[in-house]
PAZARO-729516 format. One record per residue (C-alpha): y, z, x. Coordinates in pm, 1 decimal, padded with zeros to 6 digits. Last residue first. Layout:
# residues N
+----------+----------+----------+
:        Y :        Z :        X :
+----------+----------+----------+
:        Y :        Z :        X :
...
+----------+----------+----------+
# end
This chain:
# residues 424
+----------+----------+----------+
:        Y :        Z :        X :
+----------+----------+----------+
:  03888.2 :  13310.8 :  09481.6 :
:  04225.9 :  13145.4 :  09535.8 :
:  04127.9 :  13059.8 :  09890.8 :
:  03799.1 :  12912.0 :  09773.1 :
:  03970.3 :  12699.4 :  09509.4 :
:  04208.4 :  12570.1 :  09775.6 :
:  03914.3 :  12476.5 :  09991.2 :
:  03717.8 :  12334.6 :  09700.8 :
:  03858.4 :  11994.9 :  09657.1 :
:  03842.1 :  11745.8 :  09934.1 :
:  03804.4 :  11396.4 :  09800.2 :
:  03610.8 :  11102.3 :  09942.3 :
:  03704.7 :  10880.1 :  10229.4 :
:  03576.0 :  10525.0 :  10227.8 :
:  03339.7 :  10479.3 :  10517.4 :
:  03374.7 :  10266.2 :  10820.7 :
:  03101.0 :  10097.2 :  11021.6 :
:  03126.1 :  10151.0 :  11393.8 :
:  03317.3 :  09904.9 :  11607.1 :
:  03082.7 :  09714.4 :  11834.1 :
:  03346.4 :  09515.0 :  12012.0 :
:  03686.4 :  09643.0 :  12115.4 :
:  03588.2 :  09683.3 :  12475.7 :
:  03682.4 :  09979.4 :  12685.6 :
:  03733.3 :  09960.5 :  13061.9 :
:  04105.2 :  10011.4 :  13027.7 :
:  04250.5 :  09970.6 :  13375.0 :
:  04268.8 :  09595.0 :  13334.8 :
:  04513.7 :  09631.4 :  13049.5 :
:  04404.8 :  09541.3 :  12697.3 :
:  04574.0 :  09247.7 :  12527.9 :
:  04288.5 :  09002.4 :  12576.5 :
:  04048.2 :  09267.9 :  12444.7 :
:  04208.8 :  09250.7 :  12099.4 :
:  04372.2 :  09578.1 :  11999.7 :
:  04202.5 :  09909.8 :  12058.7 :
:  04077.2 :  10172.7 :  11816.6 :
:  03754.2 :  09992.2 :  11722.5 :
:  03528.5 :  10294.5 :  11771.3 :
:  03352.8 :  10130.0 :  12064.6 :
:  03690.2 :  10046.5 :  12215.6 :
:  03802.8 :  10406.8 :  12199.6 :
:  03463.8 :  10503.9 :  12342.2 :
:  03530.0 :  10284.0 :  12644.1 :
:  03859.1 :  10467.1 :  12684.2 :
:  03673.3 :  10797.2 :  12667.9 :
:  03411.5 :  10687.7 :  12922.3 :
:  03667.3 :  10546.7 :  13166.7 :
:  03875.0 :  10861.5 :  13139.2 :
:  03575.4 :  11082.4 :  13211.8 :
:  03464.7 :  10862.3 :  13502.6 :
:  03808.1 :  10902.5 :  13658.8 :
:  03905.8 :  10584.6 :  13845.3 :
:  04207.2 :  10536.4 :  13618.9 :
:  04352.2 :  10858.8 :  13754.6 :
:  04468.0 :  11112.5 :  13496.3 :
:  04847.9 :  11107.0 :  13472.1 :
:  04847.9 :  11114.4 :  13089.8 :
:  04674.5 :  11451.3 :  13120.0 :
:  05005.2 :  11605.7 :  13221.3 :
:  04985.3 :  11981.6 :  13167.2 :
:  04978.4 :  12048.6 :  13542.2 :
:  04658.7 :  12253.4 :  13512.1 :
:  04506.5 :  11977.7 :  13297.2 :
:  04613.6 :  11709.6 :  13544.9 :
:  04461.5 :  11893.1 :  13843.7 :
:  04142.9 :  12004.8 :  13667.7 :
:  04046.1 :  11671.2 :  13520.4 :
:  03837.1 :  11510.8 :  13793.9 :
:  03681.8 :  11848.5 :  13871.6 :
:  03570.6 :  11865.3 :  13508.7 :
:  03312.7 :  11592.4 :  13556.8 :
:  03048.4 :  11632.8 :  13284.5 :
:  03009.9 :  11277.4 :  13160.4 :
:  03128.9 :  11149.8 :  12820.1 :
:  02850.7 :  10981.2 :  12623.3 :
:  02888.8 :  10613.6 :  12525.7 :
:  02658.3 :  10479.7 :  12252.8 :
:  02821.0 :  10702.0 :  11993.9 :
:  02609.2 :  10948.4 :  11798.5 :
:  02574.8 :  10890.5 :  11426.3 :
:  02534.0 :  11211.6 :  11224.5 :
:  02217.6 :  11370.9 :  11084.3 :
:  02309.3 :  11692.0 :  11274.4 :
:  01968.0 :  11758.4 :  11431.0 :
:  01866.5 :  11393.0 :  11473.6 :
:  02199.6 :  11289.1 :  11623.3 :
:  02192.1 :  11588.7 :  11856.2 :
:  01840.7 :  11486.4 :  11968.1 :
:  01953.6 :  11129.7 :  12038.4 :
:  02259.3 :  11259.9 :  12225.2 :
:  02043.6 :  11460.6 :  12472.0 :
:  01972.1 :  11834.4 :  12476.0 :
:  01746.2 :  11915.4 :  12772.5 :
:  02026.5 :  11862.2 :  13020.5 :
:  01954.5 :  11667.3 :  13339.2 :
:  02093.2 :  11334.7 :  13221.7 :
:  02430.8 :  11500.5 :  13189.0 :
:  02685.2 :  11490.6 :  12909.4 :
:  03006.9 :  11686.7 :  12926.5 :
:  03117.1 :  11555.4 :  12585.0 :
:  02885.4 :  11416.1 :  12317.0 :
:  03087.3 :  11226.7 :  12054.1 :
:  02940.5 :  11234.2 :  11702.6 :
:  03066.6 :  10990.1 :  11438.8 :
:  03053.2 :  11116.4 :  11080.0 :
:  02957.3 :  10886.1 :  10792.6 :
:  02590.6 :  10988.6 :  10812.0 :
:  02692.2 :  11352.7 :  10774.4 :
:  02885.1 :  11291.5 :  10454.2 :
:  03253.4 :  11372.6 :  10438.5 :
:  03490.4 :  11608.2 :  10258.1 :
:  03270.6 :  11687.4 :  09958.6 :
:  03318.0 :  12059.3 :  10026.0 :
:  02942.3 :  12108.0 :  10065.8 :
:  02922.0 :  11797.1 :  10285.4 :
:  03206.6 :  11908.0 :  10510.5 :
:  03045.3 :  12250.6 :  10543.4 :
:  02713.5 :  12092.7 :  10642.5 :
:  02884.6 :  11885.0 :  10909.7 :
:  03063.9 :  12189.6 :  11050.3 :
:  02744.9 :  12399.3 :  11064.2 :
:  02558.4 :  12116.9 :  11239.8 :
:  02839.0 :  12093.2 :  11494.3 :
:  02833.2 :  12471.0 :  11544.1 :
:  02457.3 :  12458.0 :  11605.3 :
:  02518.1 :  12180.4 :  11857.1 :
:  02788.1 :  12386.0 :  12028.6 :
:  02568.7 :  12697.2 :  12060.0 :
:  02260.2 :  12507.2 :  12178.1 :
:  02429.9 :  12306.1 :  12449.6 :
:  02504.6 :  11935.7 :  12479.3 :
:  02879.4 :  11952.0 :  12407.9 :
:  03033.7 :  11860.4 :  12075.6 :
:  03309.4 :  11639.3 :  11937.9 :
:  03316.5 :  11527.1 :  11573.6 :
:  03490.2 :  11195.1 :  11509.3 :
:  03595.6 :  11084.6 :  11160.7 :
:  03678.5 :  10712.3 :  11135.6 :
:  03866.8 :  10559.4 :  10842.1 :
:  04013.5 :  10901.6 :  10776.7 :
:  04127.3 :  11019.2 :  10434.2 :
:  03844.7 :  11276.4 :  10406.4 :
:  03916.3 :  11404.1 :  10755.8 :
:  04289.0 :  11435.6 :  10685.1 :
:  04226.5 :  11633.3 :  10366.9 :
:  03995.5 :  11863.3 :  10563.6 :
:  04272.7 :  11902.6 :  10821.8 :
:  04519.0 :  12025.5 :  10561.0 :
:  04288.7 :  12240.7 :  10348.3 :
:  04165.1 :  12420.2 :  10656.2 :
:  03842.2 :  12386.8 :  10854.6 :
:  03877.7 :  12530.8 :  11205.7 :
:  03794.4 :  12341.0 :  11525.1 :
:  04109.1 :  12141.1 :  11596.1 :
:  04207.2 :  11854.1 :  11368.7 :
:  04362.3 :  11632.5 :  11638.7 :
:  04476.4 :  11328.4 :  11440.8 :
:  04498.6 :  10972.4 :  11575.4 :
:  04709.2 :  10739.7 :  11357.6 :
:  04680.0 :  10370.2 :  11437.8 :
:  04891.4 :  10070.7 :  11338.3 :
:  05186.9 :  10293.8 :  11260.1 :
:  05441.9 :  10313.0 :  10975.3 :
:  05238.6 :  10310.6 :  10653.2 :
:  04969.2 :  10526.7 :  10810.9 :
:  05234.8 :  10780.8 :  10906.7 :
:  05352.6 :  10813.2 :  10546.4 :
:  04996.7 :  10843.3 :  10417.5 :
:  04915.0 :  11107.8 :  10677.1 :
:  05222.0 :  11307.7 :  10574.7 :
:  05158.9 :  11278.8 :  10201.1 :
:  04794.2 :  11373.7 :  10231.7 :
:  04873.7 :  11663.1 :  10466.1 :
:  05131.4 :  11796.9 :  10220.4 :
:  04869.9 :  11794.5 :  09945.3 :
:  04612.9 :  11969.6 :  10164.9 :
:  04848.9 :  12246.8 :  10269.5 :
:  05104.9 :  12248.4 :  10551.6 :
:  05320.9 :  12558.1 :  10497.0 :
:  05038.2 :  12777.1 :  10625.8 :
:  05098.6 :  12628.3 :  10971.2 :
:  05425.7 :  12815.2 :  10980.9 :
:  05231.5 :  13122.9 :  11096.4 :
:  05158.3 :  12944.6 :  11423.8 :
:  05519.9 :  12944.0 :  11536.7 :
:  05548.8 :  12643.9 :  11770.5 :
:  05456.0 :  12419.6 :  11479.4 :
:  05198.4 :  12148.9 :  11554.2 :
:  05334.6 :  11826.8 :  11697.8 :
:  05395.0 :  11480.6 :  11557.4 :
:  05393.0 :  11259.4 :  11865.1 :
:  05476.0 :  10888.1 :  11869.4 :
:  05294.2 :  10751.9 :  12172.6 :
:  05435.4 :  10497.0 :  12415.7 :
:  05357.8 :  10711.1 :  12720.9 :
:  05727.7 :  10786.9 :  12748.0 :
:  05700.0 :  10993.3 :  12431.6 :
:  05871.2 :  10920.0 :  12103.0 :
:  05880.3 :  11260.0 :  11933.3 :
:  05820.9 :  11256.3 :  11559.0 :
:  06014.9 :  11448.7 :  11293.4 :
:  06337.0 :  11246.2 :  11281.7 :
:  06147.3 :  10916.4 :  11268.5 :
:  05933.5 :  11041.4 :  10981.5 :
:  06244.1 :  11132.6 :  10781.3 :
:  06394.8 :  10789.6 :  10848.5 :
:  06072.5 :  10618.2 :  10742.9 :
:  06091.7 :  10806.1 :  10409.7 :
:  05876.9 :  11104.6 :  10316.6 :
:  05927.7 :  11151.8 :  09942.4 :
:  05795.0 :  11494.7 :  09848.4 :
:  05930.4 :  11689.4 :  10146.0 :
:  05804.9 :  12047.6 :  10170.4 :
:  05552.6 :  11989.6 :  10450.7 :
:  05760.8 :  11757.2 :  10667.3 :
:  05917.0 :  12032.3 :  10881.8 :
:  05568.8 :  12185.5 :  10923.7 :
:  05463.0 :  11873.8 :  11117.2 :
:  05694.3 :  11977.9 :  11396.8 :
:  06052.9 :  11941.3 :  11517.7 :
:  06197.5 :  12138.3 :  11810.8 :
:  06021.7 :  11933.8 :  12076.1 :
:  05857.0 :  12035.7 :  12402.6 :
:  05630.4 :  11787.1 :  12576.8 :
:  05416.8 :  11830.9 :  12889.6 :
:  05142.4 :  11599.9 :  12757.1 :
:  04863.3 :  11858.8 :  12739.8 :
:  05108.3 :  12127.8 :  12630.3 :
:  05241.7 :  11916.0 :  12344.5 :
:  04889.3 :  11840.0 :  12223.5 :
:  04801.7 :  12210.5 :  12235.0 :
:  04783.4 :  12310.8 :  11867.9 :
:  04680.0 :  12671.5 :  11807.8 :
:  04797.8 :  12758.4 :  11458.1 :
:  04824.4 :  12415.5 :  11298.4 :
:  04549.5 :  12226.5 :  11476.2 :
:  04687.9 :  11922.4 :  11294.8 :
:  04844.9 :  11776.4 :  11607.8 :
:  04925.7 :  11414.4 :  11523.0 :
:  04920.5 :  11124.1 :  11768.3 :
:  05091.6 :  10808.2 :  11641.4 :
:  05006.1 :  10465.6 :  11780.7 :
:  05165.8 :  10120.9 :  11780.0 :
:  04879.7 :  09925.9 :  11936.5 :
:  04933.3 :  09744.6 :  12265.9 :
:  04612.9 :  09824.8 :  12453.0 :
:  04789.8 :  10105.6 :  12639.8 :
:  04883.4 :  10266.4 :  12306.5 :
:  04519.5 :  10259.8 :  12194.9 :
:  04398.1 :  10408.9 :  12523.6 :
:  04664.0 :  10680.9 :  12512.5 :
:  04565.4 :  10771.8 :  12155.8 :
:  04196.5 :  10796.9 :  12241.8 :
:  04284.5 :  10997.7 :  12553.2 :
:  04490.6 :  11246.4 :  12350.8 :
:  04217.8 :  11289.7 :  12088.4 :
:  03952.6 :  11351.2 :  12355.3 :
:  04166.4 :  11606.0 :  12540.5 :
:  04237.3 :  11781.7 :  12211.2 :
:  03869.5 :  11812.3 :  12117.2 :
:  03728.9 :  11903.3 :  12457.6 :
:  03437.4 :  12133.6 :  12365.5 :
:  03639.3 :  12451.4 :  12422.3 :
:  03652.0 :  12582.5 :  12068.3 :
:  03375.6 :  12481.0 :  11834.1 :
:  03236.5 :  12163.7 :  11673.2 :
:  03567.5 :  11999.8 :  11753.0 :
:  03743.4 :  11755.4 :  11523.1 :
:  03900.4 :  11418.4 :  11605.4 :
:  04043.1 :  11225.9 :  11310.1 :
:  04108.3 :  10851.9 :  11310.5 :
:  04342.0 :  10689.1 :  11057.6 :
:  04383.7 :  10313.0 :  11045.8 :
:  04700.2 :  10115.3 :  11005.0 :
:  04958.0 :  10009.3 :  10754.6 :
:  04974.3 :  10003.3 :  10378.6 :
:  04626.7 :  10099.2 :  10266.3 :
:  04278.2 :  10000.6 :  10371.5 :
:  04273.8 :  09711.9 :  10128.9 :
:  04580.3 :  09541.6 :  10273.2 :
:  04409.2 :  09277.1 :  10484.8 :
:  04175.2 :  09178.7 :  10205.3 :
:  04465.6 :  09027.9 :  10015.1 :
:  04541.0 :  08770.7 :  10280.8 :
:  04372.6 :  08488.5 :  10095.2 :
:  04616.6 :  08508.2 :  09805.7 :
:  04848.7 :  08807.8 :  09805.4 :
:  05071.8 :  08662.3 :  09535.8 :
:  04780.0 :  08552.5 :  09320.0 :
:  04623.7 :  08895.0 :  09362.7 :
:  04945.9 :  09069.9 :  09264.6 :
:  04981.3 :  08854.8 :  08953.1 :
:  04623.5 :  08924.0 :  08846.3 :
:  04679.6 :  09297.5 :  08887.7 :
:  04997.4 :  09286.5 :  08677.5 :
:  04817.5 :  09094.9 :  08403.9 :
:  04532.4 :  09346.0 :  08411.5 :
:  04772.6 :  09640.9 :  08388.7 :
:  04948.3 :  09488.9 :  08087.9 :
:  04619.1 :  09406.0 :  07914.6 :
:  04481.4 :  09755.2 :  07975.9 :
:  04797.9 :  09915.7 :  07840.4 :
:  04803.9 :  09701.8 :  07525.2 :
:  04433.2 :  09735.2 :  07449.1 :
:  04439.1 :  10113.3 :  07494.2 :
:  04746.9 :  10145.7 :  07273.6 :
:  04593.8 :  09938.8 :  06993.9 :
:  04250.2 :  10101.3 :  07007.5 :
:  04384.9 :  10454.9 :  06986.4 :
:  04281.8 :  10733.2 :  07219.5 :
:  04348.6 :  11096.7 :  07133.5 :
:  04506.5 :  11122.8 :  07384.0 :
:  04799.3 :  10923.5 :  07515.8 :
:  04768.2 :  10622.6 :  07746.2 :
:  05001.8 :  10597.3 :  08046.3 :
:  05073.2 :  10279.5 :  08242.4 :
:  05084.6 :  10099.4 :  08575.7 :
:  05023.2 :  10411.3 :  08784.0 :
:  05164.9 :  10424.3 :  09138.3 :
:  05228.1 :  10795.1 :  09191.3 :
:  05595.4 :  10757.1 :  09095.7 :
:  05483.8 :  10591.7 :  08772.0 :
:  05259.1 :  10887.7 :  08693.6 :
:  05536.7 :  11136.1 :  08768.5 :
:  05777.8 :  10948.4 :  08538.3 :
:  05521.1 :  10938.2 :  08257.2 :
:  05443.3 :  11306.4 :  08312.3 :
:  05806.7 :  11401.5 :  08265.2 :
:  05867.9 :  11153.6 :  07981.8 :
:  05600.7 :  11311.9 :  07761.9 :
:  05258.3 :  11162.3 :  07694.3 :
:  05064.4 :  11481.4 :  07760.1 :
:  04706.5 :  11444.9 :  07633.8 :
:  04642.0 :  11214.7 :  07926.7 :
:  04479.7 :  10883.8 :  08023.7 :
:  04638.5 :  10737.7 :  08337.0 :
:  04628.8 :  10363.1 :  08406.8 :
:  04570.8 :  10210.5 :  08751.8 :
:  04615.0 :  09838.6 :  08820.5 :
:  04415.1 :  09731.4 :  09125.9 :
:  04561.8 :  09493.9 :  09388.1 :
:  04715.4 :  09785.6 :  09581.8 :
:  04374.7 :  09929.1 :  09676.5 :
:  04438.3 :  10195.6 :  09942.3 :
:  04789.0 :  10300.7 :  09839.6 :
:  04743.1 :  10266.8 :  09463.4 :
:  04402.7 :  10436.5 :  09478.2 :
:  04547.6 :  10725.4 :  09680.1 :
:  04843.9 :  10772.3 :  09446.1 :
:  04620.8 :  10759.9 :  09140.8 :
:  04395.9 :  11027.1 :  09294.1 :
:  04694.4 :  11251.1 :  09364.5 :
:  04810.0 :  11207.5 :  09004.9 :
:  04463.4 :  11286.3 :  08866.1 :
:  04396.1 :  11596.4 :  09073.5 :
:  04123.3 :  11556.4 :  09341.2 :
:  03803.3 :  11736.6 :  09232.9 :
:  03821.6 :  11609.9 :  08973.0 :
:  03914.1 :  11407.0 :  08667.0 :
:  04077.4 :  11605.6 :  08392.9 :
:  04366.5 :  11365.8 :  08328.7 :
:  04133.4 :  11067.5 :  08291.3 :
:  04186.5 :  10777.0 :  08531.1 :
:  04139.8 :  10420.9 :  08401.4 :
:  04101.3 :  10154.0 :  08670.0 :
:  04198.9 :  09795.7 :  08588.5 :
:  04145.3 :  09460.3 :  08762.6 :
:  03810.3 :  09566.6 :  08898.8 :
:  03750.5 :  09488.4 :  09267.7 :
:  03510.9 :  09207.6 :  09361.6 :
:  03795.5 :  08961.0 :  09412.4 :
:  03929.4 :  09180.7 :  09692.4 :
:  03615.4 :  09091.0 :  09882.8 :
:  03293.1 :  09239.9 :  10015.8 :
:  03423.6 :  09566.4 :  10162.8 :
:  03650.4 :  09598.9 :  09859.8 :
:  03350.6 :  09658.8 :  09633.4 :
:  03218.7 :  09939.7 :  09852.7 :
:  03566.2 :  10088.9 :  09886.3 :
:  03618.0 :  10082.9 :  09508.7 :
:  03284.1 :  10255.7 :  09448.0 :
:  03345.5 :  10520.9 :  09715.7 :
:  03691.9 :  10593.9 :  09578.1 :
:  03563.5 :  10631.2 :  09222.3 :
:  03256.5 :  10832.1 :  09318.3 :
:  03467.1 :  11082.3 :  09510.2 :
:  03721.2 :  11105.6 :  09227.2 :
:  03461.6 :  11218.7 :  08976.9 :
:  03227.5 :  11110.4 :  08696.6 :
:  03228.4 :  10730.3 :  08727.1 :
:  03228.6 :  10552.5 :  08390.2 :
:  02987.0 :  10259.4 :  08349.6 :
:  03171.5 :  09933.2 :  08397.2 :
:  03382.3 :  09767.6 :  08128.3 :
:  03390.4 :  09387.6 :  08106.7 :
:  03670.0 :  09304.5 :  07865.8 :
:  03728.5 :  08959.9 :  07714.0 :
:  03811.0 :  09120.0 :  07377.3 :
:  03822.7 :  09500.9 :  07370.9 :
:  03548.3 :  09660.5 :  07160.8 :
:  03340.7 :  09777.1 :  07459.3 :
:  03648.9 :  09957.5 :  07589.5 :
:  03664.0 :  10167.6 :  07272.6 :
:  03305.3 :  10286.5 :  07304.9 :
:  03334.8 :  10344.2 :  07680.8 :
:  03642.2 :  10563.6 :  07635.1 :
:  03476.0 :  10775.0 :  07366.9 :
:  03157.2 :  10811.2 :  07569.6 :
:  03354.2 :  10917.6 :  07879.7 :
:  03552.8 :  11169.8 :  07674.8 :
:  03228.6 :  11328.3 :  07555.0 :
:  03081.9 :  11330.4 :  07907.3 :
:  03392.8 :  11489.2 :  08069.2 :
:  03446.2 :  11351.0 :  08420.4 :
:  03617.6 :  11022.9 :  08337.8 :
:  03696.1 :  10751.4 :  08592.4 :
:  03686.2 :  10426.0 :  08393.6 :
:  03634.6 :  10092.2 :  08575.9 :
:  03760.0 :  09786.8 :  08387.7 :
:  03689.9 :  09421.6 :  08464.7 :
:  03911.0 :  09189.1 :  08261.7 :
:  03759.0 :  08850.2 :  08179.8 :
:  04010.3 :  08566.3 :  08165.8 :
+----------+----------+----------+
# end
């Protein structure tokens, strides 16, 4: 059997050394090394989109890969592509690192400097494990390629006041009404208003999960609030300063734990870029950016998209733009916003009809918004357009959305430079 191997090595000299040894392995088909974690995840996602059989049996991750640290990258590959055997290459072959690598999902550890015998043994073991997993999964293997559990959707605002939280809440309500087990996360850590919009007060928050390395289902259950709307709510901390406890690594662990438990995870990322919400955006299957059709908001949207690209969080063309408070009489239309920001605008704009919302917003109970509201109908239709709903047969009559026409997904790439920027 031919073993396909994909090395992820950033250092050119190390990449040449790995490629030379791999070319000597019998029945091996090594691919050209990828230079960073972004390229690795994008390559695996592109292959997985065709079939699980297109994925390499073995991925080698060098200890100095970046921008995502090697162990975090191994964890993400193991979660998203469980039929791939991952092997870490490191100068530290001690029991501490070996244990940490196994906990992250690695199938082996190869010590530097590389030796032919050890490389051959570890690659063969990982390939055999991968083949066994694929035989076990059979035809259903493709169903687990997006990770254990459901999809992640982030909703970010171009600036304050464009309707970010309201949009996220309505997306989550639409998904829950269609029968999907849905979690709504408030990752606007200093100014989160999800609880206020749904008239919920709860002593637990996302900050309570920040220091926990192994987030079990029981721990998740203790931290979320099961609302009467059918949503599982993970709220922002009541004390805004506690938001600093949730860094990018904590956000990865929390989102991964929620994804393993719920069919859909909707995350309100607010309007500020932090390590935590940037990590969520890069992990997301769908990243929504909300703007309004005015010059200031569109400029802010363009600024946000450019920042995401500089930080390697997400590409503009992989970002979905939702135009809120749309009117046919405004000079700035969705097509122009799409052209300016290089994003993909949704087919369904959200009309400007604040009078419909004023009563429920003032009461702090947006879940009571009348089904006849044109804003609600547009947002629930958008939820269907984005593929957030279950099969149309299961959707209630009040949900005007259809599940067809889901936008193409993109494999998230790594966030890296936020922490580096803070340290600088």
